[in-house]
PADOTI-267796 format. One record per atom (N, C-alpha, C): y, x, z negated. Coordinates in steps of 0.001 Angstrom, whole numbers, padded with zeros to 6 digits. Example, Ala and Ser with C-alpha at 12.3 -4.5 7.8 and 13.67 -1.06 7.14 Angstrom:
BEGIN
c2: -005690 | c1: 013190 | c3: -007800;
c2: -004500 | c1: 012300 | c3: -007800;
c2: -003300 | c1: 013200 | c3: -007800;
c2: -002250 | c1: 012850 | c3: -007080;
c2: -001060 | c1: 013670 | c3: -007140;
c2: 000030 | c1: 012900 | c3: -007870;
//
This chain:
BEGIN
c2: 104044 | c1: 129709 | c3: -115026;
c2: 103240 | c1: 128610 | c3: -114545;
c2: 102949 | c1: 128839 | c3: -113066;
c2: 101695 | c1: 128679 | c3: -112692;
c2: 101292 | c1: 128868 | c3: -111303;
c2: 101852 | c1: 127783 | c3: -110403;
c2: 101867 | c1: 128064 | c3: -109095;
c2: 102484 | c1: 127120 | c3: -108156;
c2: 101680 | c1: 125826 | c3: -108040;
c2: 100337 | c1: 125939 | c3: -108025;
c2: 099526 | c1: 124718 | c3: -107937;
c2: 099658 | c1: 123873 | c3: -109194;
c2: 099716 | c1: 124548 | c3: -110338;
c2: 099858 | c1: 123826 | c3: -111601;
c2: 101211 | c1: 123114 | c3: -111657;
c2: 102247 | c1: 123784 | c3: -111174;
c2: 103576 | c1: 123179 | c3: -111163;
c2: 103630 | c1: 121989 | c3: -110212;
c2: 102991 | c1: 122110 | c3: -109053;
c2: 102953 | c1: 120987 | c3: -108110;
c2: 102237 | c1: 119784 | c3: -108711;
c2: 101137 | c1: 120037 | c3: -109392;
c2: 100382 | c1: 118955 | c3: -110016;
c2: 101195 | c1: 118311 | c3: -111130;
c2: 101888 | c1: 119131 | c3: -111908;
c2: 102727 | c1: 118603 | c3: -112987;
c2: 103854 | c1: 117737 | c3: -112415;
c2: 104426 | c1: 118150 | c3: -111284;
c2: 105498 | c1: 117371 | c3: -110666;
c2: 104992 | c1: 116035 | c3: -110136;
c2: 103797 | c1: 116025 | c3: -109549;
c2: 103250 | c1: 114763 | c3: -109039;
c2: 102925 | c1: 113801 | c3: -110181;
c2: 102412 | c1: 114339 | c3: -111282;
c2: 102121 | c1: 113494 | c3: -112450;
c2: 103413 | c1: 112937 | c3: -113027;
c2: 104456 | c1: 113781 | c3: -113069;
c2: 105745 | c1: 113342 | c3: -113600;
c2: 106339 | c1: 112232 | c3: -112737;
c2: 106214 | c1: 112346 | c3: -111414;
c2: 106719 | c1: 111299 | c3: -110517;
c2: 105938 | c1: 109998 | c3: -110675;
c2: 104624 | c1: 110109 | c3: -110881;
c2: 103806 | c1: 108905 | c3: -111061;
c2: 104161 | c1: 108200 | c3: -112365;
c2: 104412 | c1: 108976 | c3: -113417;
c2: 104764 | c1: 108383 | c3: -114713;
c2: 106158 | c1: 107775 | c3: -114700;
c2: 106991 | c1: 108211 | c3: -113757;
c2: 108342 | c1: 107679 | c3: -113680;
c2: 108344 | c1: 106227 | c3: -113205;
c2: 107288 | c1: 105830 | c3: -112498;
c2: 107218 | c1: 104480 | c3: -111954;
c2: 106720 | c1: 103448 | c3: -112959;
c2: 106230 | c1: 103908 | c3: -114123;
c2: 105772 | c1: 102956 | c3: -115129;
c2: 106546 | c1: 103165 | c3: -116421;
c2: 106641 | c1: 102097 | c3: -117204;
c2: 107266 | c1: 102157 | c3: -118527;
c2: 106523 | c1: 101182 | c3: -119415;
c2: 106494 | c1: 101478 | c3: -120700;
c2: 105761 | c1: 100594 | c3: -121599;
c2: 106571 | c1: 100305 | c3: -122849;
c2: 106146 | c1: 099261 | c3: -123556;
c2: 106738 | c1: 098901 | c3: -124839;
c2: 105598 | c1: 098432 | c3: -125731;
c2: 105708 | c1: 098709 | c3: -127016;
c2: 104666 | c1: 098337 | c3: -127962;
c2: 105246 | c1: 097466 | c3: -129062;
c2: 104435 | c1: 096524 | c3: -129507;
c2: 104782 | c1: 095660 | c3: -130628;
c2: 103656 | c1: 095797 | c3: -131638;
c2: 103942 | c1: 096371 | c3: -132784;
c2: 102906 | c1: 096614 | c3: -133782;
c2: 103045 | c1: 095659 | c3: -134961;
c2: 101899 | c1: 095290 | c3: -135532;
c2: 101817 | c1: 094435 | c3: -136723;
c2: 102587 | c1: 093132 | c3: -136563;
c2: 102369 | c1: 092476 | c3: -135453;
c2: 102974 | c1: 091163 | c3: -135229;
c2: 102153 | c1: 090128 | c3: -136003;
c2: 102772 | c1: 089334 | c3: -136877;
c2: 102000 | c1: 088444 | c3: -137755;
c2: 101506 | c1: 087175 | c3: -137070;
c2: 100788 | c1: 087345 | c3: -135973;
c2: 100155 | c1: 086253 | c3: -135245;
c2: 098723 | c1: 086675 | c3: -134982;
c2: 097806 | c1: 085742 | c3: -134958;
c2: 096429 | c1: 086136 | c3: -134697;
c2: 096305 | c1: 086608 | c3: -133250;
c2: 095449 | c1: 087590 | c3: -133001;
c2: 095302 | c1: 088118 | c3: -131639;
c2: 094861 | c1: 087050 | c3: -130638;
c2: 094066 | c1: 086103 | c3: -131088;
c2: 093577 | c1: 085060 | c3: -130191;
c2: 094721 | c1: 084192 | c3: -129664;
c2: 095671 | c1: 083858 | c3: -130534;
c2: 096820 | c1: 083054 | c3: -130111;
c2: 097730 | c1: 083859 | c3: -129183;
c2: 097874 | c1: 085155 | c3: -129466;
c2: 098732 | c1: 085996 | c3: -128637;
c2: 098110 | c1: 086206 | c3: -127252;
c2: 096790 | c1: 086319 | c3: -127176;
c2: 096120 | c1: 086533 | c3: -125890;
c2: 096289 | c1: 085336 | c3: -124956;
c2: 096385 | c1: 084124 | c3: -125525;
c2: 096597 | c1: 082935 | c3: -124693;
c2: 097890 | c1: 083063 | c3: -123884;
c2: 098922 | c1: 083573 | c3: -124515;
c2: 100210 | c1: 083723 | c3: -123835;
c2: 100200 | c1: 084968 | c3: -122947;
c2: 099550 | c1: 086043 | c3: -123407;
c2: 099513 | c1: 087282 | c3: -122629;
c2: 098783 | c1: 087080 | c3: -121301;
c2: 097754 | c1: 086232 | c3: -121300;
c2: 097012 | c1: 085982 | c3: -120065;
c2: 097867 | c1: 085265 | c3: -119013;
c2: 098899 | c1: 084542 | c3: -119453;
c2: 099756 | c1: 083830 | c3: -118511;
c2: 100604 | c1: 084777 | c3: -117675;
c2: 100995 | c1: 085928 | c3: -118240;
c2: 101928 | c1: 086820 | c3: -117547;
c2: 101271 | c1: 088073 | c3: -116982;
c2: 099996 | c1: 088265 | c3: -117222;
c2: 099320 | c1: 089473 | c3: -116731;
c2: 099324 | c1: 089496 | c3: -115205;
c2: 099857 | c1: 090583 | c3: -114629;
c2: 099883 | c1: 090755 | c3: -113180;
c2: 101037 | c1: 090065 | c3: -112472;
c2: 101871 | c1: 089343 | c3: -113182;
c2: 102984 | c1: 088601 | c3: -112565;
c2: 104190 | c1: 089521 | c3: -112351;
c2: 105064 | c1: 089116 | c3: -111437;
c2: 106329 | c1: 089825 | c3: -111271;
c2: 107195 | c1: 089567 | c3: -112498;
c2: 108098 | c1: 090480 | c3: -112789;
c2: 108871 | c1: 090437 | c3: -114032;
c2: 109733 | c1: 089177 | c3: -114118;
c2: 110366 | c1: 088780 | c3: -113018;
c2: 111230 | c1: 087600 | c3: -113047;
c2: 110423 | c1: 086342 | c3: -113361;
c2: 109264 | c1: 086231 | c3: -112735;
c2: 108415 | c1: 085060 | c3: -112964;
c2: 107859 | c1: 085071 | c3: -114385;
c2: 107489 | c1: 086267 | c3: -114863;
c2: 106950 | c1: 086387 | c3: -116224;
c2: 108001 | c1: 085989 | c3: -117260;
c2: 109250 | c1: 086387 | c3: -117046;
c2: 110312 | c1: 086015 | c3: -117979;
c2: 110524 | c1: 084507 | c3: -117994;
c2: 110429 | c1: 083876 | c3: -116828;
c2: 110570 | c1: 082418 | c3: -116776;
c2: 109413 | c1: 081729 | c3: -117483;
c2: 108212 | c1: 082229 | c3: -117284;
c2: 107045 | c1: 081640 | c3: -117950;
c2: 107208 | c1: 081726 | c3: -119464;
c2: 107606 | c1: 082901 | c3: -119948;
c2: 107737 | c1: 083100 | c3: -121395;
c2: 108909 | c1: 082304 | c3: -121968;
c2: 109970 | c1: 082171 | c3: -121200;
c2: 111150 | c1: 081463 | c3: -121703;
c2: 110866 | c1: 079986 | c3: -121922;
c2: 110087 | c1: 079381 | c3: -121023;
c2: 109862 | c1: 077950 | c3: -121093;
c2: 108532 | c1: 077568 | c3: -121723;
c2: 107792 | c1: 078533 | c3: -122230;
c2: 106555 | c1: 078236 | c3: -122952;
c2: 106905 | c1: 077883 | c3: -124392;
c2: 106195 | c1: 076929 | c3: -124973;
c2: 106562 | c1: 076445 | c3: -126300;
c2: 105866 | c1: 077196 | c3: -127431;
c2: 104933 | c1: 078059 | c3: -127121;
c2: 104221 | c1: 078762 | c3: -128187;
c2: 105126 | c1: 079803 | c3: -128851;
c2: 104876 | c1: 080046 | c3: -130131;
c2: 105688 | c1: 081008 | c3: -130886;
c2: 105523 | c1: 082425 | c3: -130338;
c2: 104322 | c1: 082735 | c3: -129878;
c2: 104041 | c1: 084081 | c3: -129375;
c2: 104848 | c1: 084400 | c3: -128125;
c2: 105246 | c1: 083389 | c3: -127365;
c2: 105958 | c1: 083644 | c3: -126115;
c2: 107349 | c1: 084239 | c3: -126365;
c2: 107998 | c1: 083856 | c3: -127451;
c2: 109318 | c1: 084424 | c3: -127759;
c2: 109198 | c1: 085911 | c3: -128067;
c2: 108142 | c1: 086287 | c3: -128774;
c2: 107945 | c1: 087705 | c3: -129102;
c2: 107588 | c1: 088514 | c3: -127868;
c2: 106771 | c1: 087943 | c3: -126984;
c2: 106407 | c1: 088652 | c3: -125758;
c2: 107590 | c1: 088761 | c3: -124803;
c2: 108459 | c1: 087767 | c3: -124807;
c2: 109653 | c1: 087831 | c3: -123957;
c2: 110547 | c1: 088993 | c3: -124383;
c2: 110732 | c1: 089143 | c3: -125676;
c2: 111543 | c1: 090243 | c3: -126204;
c2: 110898 | c1: 091590 | c3: -125878;
c2: 109560 | c1: 091653 | c3: -125962;
c2: 108831 | c1: 092885 | c3: -125647;
c2: 108957 | c1: 093229 | c3: -124167;
c2: 108893 | c1: 092226 | c3: -123303;
c2: 109025 | c1: 092459 | c3: -121866;
c2: 110422 | c1: 092959 | c3: -121521;
c2: 111438 | c1: 092396 | c3: -122162;
c2: 112809 | c1: 092874 | c3: -121943;
c2: 112966 | c1: 094327 | c3: -122392;
c2: 112275 | c1: 094685 | c3: -123467;
c2: 112304 | c1: 096065 | c3: -123943;
c2: 111634 | c1: 097002 | c3: -122947;
c2: 110517 | c1: 096581 | c3: -122359;
c2: 109829 | c1: 097412 | c3: -121372;
c2: 110683 | c1: 097596 | c3: -120118;
c2: 111406 | c1: 096548 | c3: -119724;
c2: 112298 | c1: 096652 | c3: -118562;
c2: 113426 | c1: 097639 | c3: -118853;
c2: 113973 | c1: 097567 | c3: -120067;
c2: 115040 | c1: 098502 | c3: -120460;
c2: 114522 | c1: 099937 | c3: -120487;
c2: 113276 | c1: 100126 | c3: -120933;
c2: 112684 | c1: 101466 | c3: -120928;
c2: 112526 | c1: 101982 | c3: -119504;
c2: 112147 | c1: 101093 | c3: -118564;
c2: 112009 | c1: 101504 | c3: -117167;
c2: 113369 | c1: 101892 | c3: -116600;
c2: 114402 | c1: 101129 | c3: -116968;
c2: 115751 | c1: 101442 | c3: -116481;
c2: 116237 | c1: 102781 | c3: -117019;
c2: 115875 | c1: 103103 | c3: -118262;
c2: 116291 | c1: 104376 | c3: -118839;
c2: 115644 | c1: 105550 | c3: -118108;
c2: 114405 | c1: 105362 | c3: -117642;
c2: 113725 | c1: 106419 | c3: -116887;
c2: 114286 | c1: 106560 | c3: -115483;
c2: 114617 | c1: 105437 | c3: -114860;
c2: 115069 | c1: 105408 | c3: -113469;
c2: 116499 | c1: 104895 | c3: -113416;
c2: 117441 | c1: 105743 | c3: -113781;
c2: 118828 | c1: 105307 | c3: -113866;
c2: 119425 | c1: 105010 | c3: -112492;
c2: 118974 | c1: 105734 | c3: -111470;
c2: 119550 | c1: 105538 | c3: -110142;
c2: 118944 | c1: 104336 | c3: -109421;
c2: 117795 | c1: 103844 | c3: -109870;
c2: 117106 | c1: 102744 | c3: -109184;
c2: 117615 | c1: 101390 | c3: -109677;
c2: 117411 | c1: 100373 | c3: -108859;
c2: 117813 | c1: 099010 | c3: -109175;
c2: 116574 | c1: 098207 | c3: -109543;
c2: 116685 | c1: 097377 | c3: -110570;
c2: 115528 | c1: 096619 | c3: -111061;
c2: 115058 | c1: 095610 | c3: -110016;
c2: 115998 | c1: 094929 | c3: -109354;
c2: 115621 | c1: 093905 | c3: -108387;
c2: 114918 | c1: 094503 | c3: -107180;
c2: 115421 | c1: 095646 | c3: -106692;
c2: 114818 | c1: 096254 | c3: -105502;
c2: 113497 | c1: 096961 | c3: -105817;
c2: 113251 | c1: 097275 | c3: -107080;
c2: 112021 | c1: 097985 | c3: -107447;
c2: 110808 | c1: 097065 | c3: -107505;
c2: 111028 | c1: 095761 | c3: -107565;
c2: 109948 | c1: 094773 | c3: -107652;
c2: 108998 | c1: 095092 | c3: -108809;
c2: 109550 | c1: 095075 | c3: -110015;
c2: 108744 | c1: 095356 | c3: -111203;
c2: 107734 | c1: 094235 | c3: -111445;
c2: 106571 | c1: 094612 | c3: -111969;
c2: 105560 | c1: 093630 | c3: -112330;
c2: 104854 | c1: 094069 | c3: -113600;
c2: 104195 | c1: 093131 | c3: -114265;
c2: 103468 | c1: 093429 | c3: -115495;
c2: 102140 | c1: 094053 | c3: -115087;
c2: 102069 | c1: 095355 | c3: -115209;
c2: 100889 | c1: 096093 | c3: -114756;
c2: 099716 | c1: 095903 | c3: -115708;
c2: 100022 | c1: 095950 | c3: -116994;
c2: 098959 | c1: 095835 | c3: -118000;
c2: 099560 | c1: 095234 | c3: -119261;
c2: 098813 | c1: 094347 | c3: -119885;
c2: 099210 | c1: 093831 | c3: -121192;
c2: 097950 | c1: 093737 | c3: -122026;
c2: 097986 | c1: 094389 | c3: -123178;
c2: 096794 | c1: 094497 | c3: -124022;
c2: 097128 | c1: 094019 | c3: -125427;
c2: 096286 | c1: 093136 | c3: -125962;
c2: 096470 | c1: 092619 | c3: -127314;
c2: 095278 | c1: 093063 | c3: -128153;
c2: 095537 | c1: 093875 | c3: -129153;
c2: 094490 | c1: 094382 | c3: -130043;
c2: 094719 | c1: 093845 | c3: -131443;
c2: 093651 | c1: 093760 | c3: -132204;
c2: 093759 | c1: 093304 | c3: -133581;
c2: 094459 | c1: 094331 | c3: -134451;
c2: 095262 | c1: 093855 | c3: -135376;
c2: 095963 | c1: 094742 | c3: -136287;
c2: 095371 | c1: 094654 | c3: -137680;
c2: 096169 | c1: 094979 | c3: -138667;
c2: 095693 | c1: 094925 | c3: -140043;
c2: 095571 | c1: 093469 | c3: -140495;
c2: 094762 | c1: 093254 | c3: -141498;
c2: 094494 | c1: 091901 | c3: -141973;
c2: 094864 | c1: 091810 | c3: -143452;
c2: 095646 | c1: 090796 | c3: -143800;
c2: 095929 | c1: 090527 | c3: -145199;
c2: 094845 | c1: 089589 | c3: -145711;
c2: 094194 | c1: 089951 | c3: -146779;
c2: 093110 | c1: 089120 | c3: -147298;
c2: 093578 | c1: 088422 | c3: -148571;
c2: 093468 | c1: 087107 | c3: -148574;
c2: 093898 | c1: 086299 | c3: -149704;
c2: 092742 | c1: 085427 | c3: -150151;
c2: 092804 | c1: 084956 | c3: -151390;
c2: 091766 | c1: 084072 | c3: -151907;
c2: 092343 | c1: 082682 | c3: -152112;
c2: 091579 | c1: 081675 | c3: -151707;
c2: 091978 | c1: 080289 | c3: -151890;
c2: 090929 | c1: 079608 | c3: -152772;
c2: 091359 | c1: 078897 | c3: -153798;
c2: 090387 | c1: 078220 | c3: -154666;
c2: 089549 | c1: 077209 | c3: -153886;
c2: 088270 | c1: 077144 | c3: -154245;
c2: 087339 | c1: 076219 | c3: -153606;
c2: 086644 | c1: 075415 | c3: -154707;
c2: 085952 | c1: 074347 | c3: -154352;
c2: 085292 | c1: 073516 | c3: -155369;
c2: 084237 | c1: 074279 | c3: -156168;
c2: 084000 | c1: 073803 | c3: -157367;
c2: 082961 | c1: 074297 | c3: -158278;
c2: 083153 | c1: 075771 | c3: -158639;
c2: 084390 | c1: 076177 | c3: -158851;
c2: 084678 | c1: 077522 | c3: -159332;
c2: 084528 | c1: 078622 | c3: -158301;
c2: 084346 | c1: 078266 | c3: -157069;
c2: 084196 | c1: 079284 | c3: -156029;
c2: 085566 | c1: 079636 | c3: -155447;
c2: 085567 | c1: 080636 | c3: -154544;
c2: 086795 | c1: 081014 | c3: -153843;
c2: 086450 | c1: 081315 | c3: -152395;
c2: 087344 | c1: 080915 | c3: -151500;
c2: 087189 | c1: 081227 | c3: -150082;
c2: 088203 | c1: 082286 | c3: -149709;
c2: 087779 | c1: 083211 | c3: -148852;
c2: 088688 | c1: 084268 | c3: -148420;
c2: 089480 | c1: 083791 | c3: -147207;
c2: 090791 | c1: 083933 | c3: -147253;
c2: 091673 | c1: 083622 | c3: -146137;
c2: 092089 | c1: 084950 | c3: -145514;
c2: 091885 | c1: 085075 | c3: -144200;
c2: 092259 | c1: 086300 | c3: -143485;
c2: 093511 | c1: 086028 | c3: -142658;
c2: 094612 | c1: 086634 | c3: -143044;
c2: 095861 | c1: 086495 | c3: -142296;
c2: 095920 | c1: 087653 | c3: -141304;
c2: 095687 | c1: 087326 | c3: -140048;
c2: 095538 | c1: 088351 | c3: -139023;
c2: 096883 | c1: 088764 | c3: -138430;
c2: 096899 | c1: 089980 | c3: -137904;
c2: 098063 | c1: 090457 | c3: -137157;
c2: 097546 | c1: 091162 | c3: -135905;
c2: 098455 | c1: 091522 | c3: -135015;
c2: 098014 | c1: 092150 | c3: -133769;
c2: 098985 | c1: 093220 | c3: -133306;
c2: 098500 | c1: 094024 | c3: -132364;
c2: 099301 | c1: 095041 | c3: -131688;
c2: 099301 | c1: 094692 | c3: -130200;
c2: 100484 | c1: 094667 | c3: -129592;
c2: 100592 | c1: 094363 | c3: -128167;
c2: 101164 | c1: 095578 | c3: -127450;
c2: 100529 | c1: 095974 | c3: -126345;
c2: 101032 | c1: 097044 | c3: -125488;
c2: 101294 | c1: 096454 | c3: -124119;
c2: 102515 | c1: 096580 | c3: -123630;
c2: 102897 | c1: 096006 | c3: -122343;
c2: 103360 | c1: 097125 | c3: -121423;
c2: 102750 | c1: 097222 | c3: -120250;
c2: 103089 | c1: 098262 | c3: -119271;
c2: 103693 | c1: 097596 | c3: -118042;
c2: 104875 | c1: 098065 | c3: -117651;
c2: 105577 | c1: 097546 | c3: -116478;
c2: 105535 | c1: 098612 | c3: -115402;
c2: 105186 | c1: 098216 | c3: -114182;
c2: 105122 | c1: 099164 | c3: -113061;
c2: 105998 | c1: 098711 | c3: -111915;
c2: 106402 | c1: 099665 | c3: -111083;
c2: 107210 | c1: 099356 | c3: -109905;
c2: 106298 | c1: 099249 | c3: -108699;
c2: 106599 | c1: 098303 | c3: -107826;
c2: 105796 | c1: 098080 | c3: -106620;
c2: 106383 | c1: 098924 | c3: -105500;
c2: 105675 | c1: 099962 | c3: -105077;
c2: 106198 | c1: 100892 | c3: -104081;
c2: 105565 | c1: 100719 | c3: -102710;
c2: 105247 | c1: 099501 | c3: -102333;
c2: 104645 | c1: 099193 | c3: -101045;
c2: 103317 | c1: 099901 | c3: -100820;
c2: 102796 | c1: 100620 | c3: -101825;
c2: 101492 | c1: 101258 | c3: -101699;
c2: 100404 | c1: 100302 | c3: -102170;
c2: 100786 | c1: 099337 | c3: -102977;
c2: 099807 | c1: 098368 | c3: -103445;
c2: 099834 | c1: 097162 | c3: -102525;
c2: 098684 | c1: 096514 | c3: -102398;
c2: 098644 | c1: 095327 | c3: -101552;
c2: 098121 | c1: 094142 | c3: -102290;
//
């Protein structure tokens, strides 16, 4: 490996060390309901985001709280020597995408049927460390 290529690989590796992510796939909640809760914590510091999710009454908030704790644990696994409190972690990105849909039929008047779509979603949560480079 050339010296410039190795230097570039090292800088990319250091940049990736500052972020960690967690994914939640096929969560049986509609994406629209999950986005309402995800918008509350986007860009917030981790401590504040955990408080928001803990005291929110929506069902989706319990799942997002567990996902955020998983992302924090993933960051700790990458940065064993660093401290979570001093790193000033924040929710860098949270994305809610539609997942698979279960399609069911419900009887309707006059021999007809209505289709019921039971939606699910995929959530990707990225946690980043604040290194005094961001303002």
